C-alpha positions in Angstrom: 59.1 215.6 229.8 62.4 217.1 228.6 64.9 215.6 226.2 67.0 214.0 228.9 64.0 212.4 230.6 62.8 211.0 227.2 66.2 209.6 226.6 66.4 207.8 230.0 62.8 206.8 230.4 62.3 203.0 230.0 65.9 202.3 228.9 68.5 200.5 230.9 71.4 202.7 229.6 71.4 206.3 228.5 70.5 207.3 225.0 72.3 210.1 223.2 71.9 213.7 224.4 74.0 216.8 224.6 75.0 218.6 227.8 77.8 221.2 227.9 79.8 219.9 230.8 78.2 216.6 231.8 78.8 213.7 229.4 80.2 215.9 226.7 81.7 213.2 224.6 79.0 211.4 222.5 80.4 209.0 220.0 79.7 205.4 219.2 82.6 204.0 221.3 81.5 206.0 224.4 77.9 204.8 224.0 79.1 201.2 223.9 81.3 201.9 226.9 78.5 203.4 228.9 76.4 200.3 228.1 78.9 197.7 229.1 80.7 199.5 232.0 78.4 198.2 234.8 77.8 194.7 233.4 81.6 194.3 233.2 81.9 195.3 236.9 79.2 192.8 237.9 80.9 190.0 235.9 84.2 190.8 237.6 82.5 190.4 241.0 81.0 187.0 240.0 84.3 185.9 238.4 86.5 186.8 241.3 84.0 185.3 243.8 83.8 182.0 241.9 87.6 181.7 241.6 88.0 182.6 245.3 85.6 179.9 246.4 86.8 177.2 244.0 90.5 177.8 244.6 90.1 178.7 248.3 91.9 182.0 248.0 92.7 183.8 251.2 90.1 186.7 251.8 92.9 188.7 253.5 94.5 189.4 250.1 91.6 188.8 247.7 89.4 191.6 249.1 92.1 194.4 249.0 93.4 193.4 245.6 89.9 193.3 244.2 89.2 196.7 245.7 92.3 198.2 244.1 91.2 196.8 240.7 87.7 198.2 241.1 89.1 201.7 241.9 91.5 201.6 239.0 88.7 200.5 236.6 86.3 203.2 237.7 89.0 205.9 237.8 89.7 205.0 234.1 86.0 205.2 233.3 85.8 208.6 234.9 88.3 209.8 232.3 86.6 208.1 229.3 82.9 208.7 230.1 82.7 211.4 232.8 79.4 212.6 234.1 80.8 216.0 234.9 84.4 217.0 233.9 84.4 219.7 236.6 84.3 216.9 239.2 87.7 215.5 238.3 90.0 216.0 241.4 92.6 218.7 241.3 96.2 218.2 242.5 95.5 219.3 246.0 92.4 217.2 246.2 94.3 214.1 245.2 96.6 214.7 248.1 93.8 215.2 250.5 91.8 212.2 249.2 94.9 210.0 249.5 95.3 210.8 253.2 91.6 210.2 253.8 91.7 206.9 251.9 94.5 205.7 254.2 92.5 206.7 257.2 89.4 204.9 255.9 91.5 201.7 255.3 92.8 202.0 258.8 89.3 202.5 260.2 88.1 199.4 258.3 91.0 197.3 259.6 90.3 198.5 263.2 86.6 197.6 262.8 87.6 194.1 261.8 90.0 193.8 264.7 87.3 195.0 267.2 84.8 192.5 265.9 87.3 189.7 266.1 88.1 190.6 269.7 84.5 190.9 270.6 83.1 187.7 269.1 86.1 185.7 268.2 86.3 183.8 264.9 82.8 182.5 265.2 82.0 182.5 261.5 82.3 178.9 260.4 84.9 177.9 257.8 82.3 176.0 255.8 78.7 177.0 255.1 76.1 175.5 257.4 73.6 176.1 254.7 73.9 176.0 250.9 75.9 179.0 249.6 73.1 179.7 247.2 71.0 180.7 250.3 73.8 182.0 252.5 75.1 184.6 250.0 71.8 186.4 249.5 71.1 186.2 253.2 74.5 187.8 254.1 74.0 190.5 251.4 70.5 191.4 252.6 71.5 191.4 256.3 74.7 193.5 255.8 72.8 195.8 253.5 70.0 196.4 255.9 72.4 197.2 258.8 74.4 199.5 256.6 71.3 201.3 255.5 70.1 201.8 259.1 73.5 203.1 260.3 73.8 205.4 257.3 70.4 206.8 257.7 70.9 207.3 261.5 74.1 209.1 260.6 72.0 211.7 258.8 69.3 211.9 261.4 71.2 211.9 264.7 73.0 215.2 265.5 76.0 213.4 267.2 76.5 210.9 264.4 76.1 213.6 261.8 79.2 215.3 263.2 81.1 212.2 262.1 79.3 211.3 258.9 79.0 214.9 257.6 82.7 214.9 256.8 81.9 212.7 253.9 79.5 215.2 252.4 81.9 218.2 252.5 83.3 217.9 248.9 81.2 219.7 246.3 81.7 216.9 243.8 81.2 213.2 243.7 83.9 210.9 242.4 85.8 207.6 243.1 88.7 209.4 244.8 86.6 211.2 247.4 84.6 208.1 248.3 87.3 207.7 251.0 86.7 211.1 252.5 85.3 209.9 255.9 85.8 210.4 259.5 87.7 207.4 260.7 85.3 206.8 263.6 82.4 206.8 261.2 84.0 203.9 259.3 84.8 202.1 262.5 81.2 202.4 263.8 79.5 201.5 260.5 81.7 198.5 259.6 81.8 197.2 263.1 78.0 197.0 263.3 77.7 195.4 259.9 80.3 192.8 260.7 78.9 192.1 264.1 75.5 191.5 262.6 76.9 189.0 260.0 79.0 187.3 262.7 76.1 186.9 265.2 73.7 185.6 262.5 76.4 183.0 261.7 77.1 183.4 258.0 80.1 181.4 256.8 83.3 183.1 255.7 82.8 182.2 252.1 79.4 183.8 252.1 80.7 187.0 253.8 83.6 187.1 251.3 81.3 187.0 248.3 78.8 189.6 249.7 81.8 191.8 250.7 83.1 191.8 247.1 79.8 192.9 245.8 79.4 195.6 248.5 82.9 196.9 247.8 82.3 197.1 244.1 78.9 198.8 244.6 80.3 201.3 247.1 82.8 202.7 244.7 80.5 202.3 241.7 77.8 204.5 243.1 80.4 207.2 243.9 81.9 207.2 240.4 81.8 210.3 238.3 80.7 208.3 235.2 77.9 208.8 232.8 76.2 205.4 233.3 72.5 204.9 233.7 70.9 201.6 234.7 67.2 202.5 234.1 64.7 200.2 235.8 67.5 198.4 237.6 67.6 201.5 239.9 64.7 199.9 241.7 66.8 197.0 242.7 70.4 198.2 242.8 72.0 201.4 243.9 73.7 203.5 241.2 75.6 206.7 240.6 72.3 208.4 239.6 70.9 207.7 243.0 74.0 208.5 245.0 74.5 211.9 243.4 71.0 212.7 244.6 72.0 211.5 248.1 74.8 214.1 248.0 72.4 216.9 246.8 72.3 220.1 248.7 68.5 219.9 248.3 67.5 217.8 251.3 64.1 217.0 249.8 65.8 214.7 247.2 68.8 213.6 249.2 67.5 210.1 250.2 69.1 206.9 248.9 71.0 205.7 252.0 71.7 202.3 250.4 75.0 202.0 248.5 74.5 198.5 247.3 70.8 197.6 247.2 67.9 200.1 246.7 65.2 197.9 248.1 65.5 199.4 251.6 65.1 202.9 250.3 61.9 201.8 248.6 60.7 200.0 251.8 61.5 202.9 254.2 60.4 205.8 251.9 63.8 207.3 251.1 63.8 206.5 247.3 63.7 209.8 245.3 65.2 208.9 241.9 63.2 209.2 238.7 64.5 209.1 235.1 66.4 212.3 234.3 66.4 213.6 237.9 69.8 215.1 238.8 71.0 217.3 241.6 71.7 221.0 240.8 74.5 221.0 243.3 76.2 218.5 245.7 77.8 219.0 249.0 76.6 220.3 252.4 73.3 222.1 252.8 75.2 224.3 255.2 78.9 224.4 254.1 80.0 226.5 257.0 79.0 223.8 259.5 82.1 221.6 258.7 85.8 222.3 258.0 86.8 222.2 254.3 88.1 219.0 252.7 91.7 220.1 253.0 91.4 220.8 256.7 91.9 217.2 257.6 93.0 217.6 261.2 90.1 220.0 261.9 87.7 217.6 260.3 88.9 214.7 262.5 88.5 216.9 265.6 85.2 218.4 264.5 82.9 216.1 266.5 84.5 217.4 269.7 84.5 221.1 268.7 82.3 223.3 270.8 79.1 224.2 269.0 78.6 228.0 268.6 76.0 229.4 270.9 72.7 230.2 269.1 72.2 233.9 268.3 69.3 235.5 270.1 66.3 236.0 267.9 64.3 239.2 267.4 62.1 240.3 270.3 
């Protein structure tokens, strides 16, 4: 076991070690920040959810404002405790990521509209069951559907032509979490919301589960040097999601972005203390347009596949 594995093994947060580019700043304040960064995020989820329920805040503005706050918080942490300084976005990347983020938000809004048109506003205003049971139920249901759709997006050739756009960048950070094909977002979020609507979870339960999922979705993509140790077996983390983006397909499991229980259950959990990808991005980079080729990426699912080359006689 090397020094980094010894430092991580059995601890919730990382111990002190030295890496040239990854986590280069190692002083007492950064160690404290790495230890409290994730608990602060979880406390923010609980706090906002509690106030939203008690004061009956409108989810239409609570969710987007909370998401903006989460993105800002994690973007700041990326500067203070980066995992890899080389993964900070450049000027061109910020422009590309911004366009993709707007497309992702549009896809999310379209998914909600389609679900509303398909099933109407069937989610009850008030919980039919105690919220203490509804919230975990909504979280587990949505997480399972999201896991299934995500895994299928990697296994099905047609869906991969949509989802693969997200794996083009050769770095993982908060900004490029929004690099997605708009139809991939519409499909994934529509199926999750349809599942929650048909099961009949109340709007308060869906709101609370949604706040946690939004926070987790950006947290796991953050370029921050935060390690959660044994909690990896319950919750998804940046440690796991970097492996998900690995160019080494043998370690690129971790299809859950909120809970890790489904990865355990269905055999796609590959994390162990100290395990890190050598490189992230596409296993075959030539199979997709580059991140800056936004129009080509959006049209990629309908591009004709090149004919296979004849093999040797």
